[in-house]
C-alpha positions in Angstrom: 0.0 0.0 0.0 1.2 3.5 -0.8 2.6 5.4 2.1 0.8 8.5 0.7 -2.7 7.2 1.4 -3.7 6.0 4.9 -6.9 4.6 6.2 -7.0 6.4 9.6 -10.7 6.8 10.3 -12.3 3.6 11.3 -15.7 5.1 10.8 -15.0 6.6 7.4 -16.3 5.5 4.0 -13.6 4.9 1.4 -13.2 4.6 -2.3 -10.6 2.0 -3.1 -9.1 1.0 -6.4 -6.7 -1.9 -6.9 -5.0 -2.9 -10.2 -3.2 -6.0 -11.4 0.5 -5.7 -12.2 1.0 -4.8 -15.9 -2.8 -4.5 -16.3 -3.1 -8.2 -17.2 -6.7 -9.3 -17.6 -6.9 -11.8 -14.8 -10.5 -11.3 -13.7 -11.8 -12.5 -17.1 -11.0 -16.0 -15.8 -13.7 -17.4 -13.5 -11.2 -19.0 -11.1 -9.5 -15.7 -10.3 -12.7 -13.7 -10.2 -14.1 -16.3 -7.7 -11.0 -16.0 -5.5 -11.4 -12.3 -5.3 -15.1 -12.5 -4.6 -14.5 -15.2 -1.9 -12.0 -12.8 -0.3 -14.6 -10.0 -0.2 -17.1 -12.4 1.4 -14.5 -13.5 4.0 -13.7 -10.0 4.9 -17.4 -9.1 5.2 -18.0 -12.0 7.5 -14.9 -12.0 9.6 -13.3 -8.5 9.4 -16.5 -6.3 9.5 -16.0 -5.1 5.9 -19.1 -3.4 4.6 -19.3 -3.1 0.8 -21.6 -0.3 -0.4 -20.8 -0.6 -4.0 -18.2 -2.4 -6.1 -17.3 -3.0 -9.7 -15.0 -5.7 -11.1 -13.2 -4.9 -14.3 -10.9 -7.3 -16.3 -7.7 -6.0 -14.7 -8.8 -3.9 -11.6 -11.6 -3.3 -9.2 -13.2 -0.4 -7.4 -14.9 -0.5 -4.0 -16.9 1.9 -1.9 -16.5 0.4 1.6 -16.6 1.1 5.3 -16.2 -1.0 8.4 -18.8 -1.9 10.9 -18.0 -0.9 14.5 -17.0 -3.9 16.5 -19.2 -5.0 19.5 -15.9 -5.5 21.3 -14.3 -2.0 21.5 -11.0 -3.5 22.7 -10.6 -5.4 19.4 -8.8 -3.2 16.9 -8.5 -4.3 13.3 -6.4 -2.2 11.0 -8.3 -1.3 7.9 -5.2 -1.5 5.7 -4.6 -5.0 7.0 -8.1 -6.1 6.1 -7.7 -4.8 2.5 -4.4 -6.6 2.1 -5.9 -9.9 2.8 
């Protein structure tokens, strides 16, 4: 992740874009698309990721996302860590 952009506000709503190295069209293959979508589902279920909107292109994706506040305030999950998974 770039050191220029940080996810500091746990209650913020973010627009995120991620691209594939060399803009290779990997998401045109079902297996790679499914891996990414499974990752989104995992993060929604286990990391409190809330997807408001998303679009998957052949070589990149865009998300508008936020994070649901934890019921356990002592539990801190770094937003950048969730998005790396």
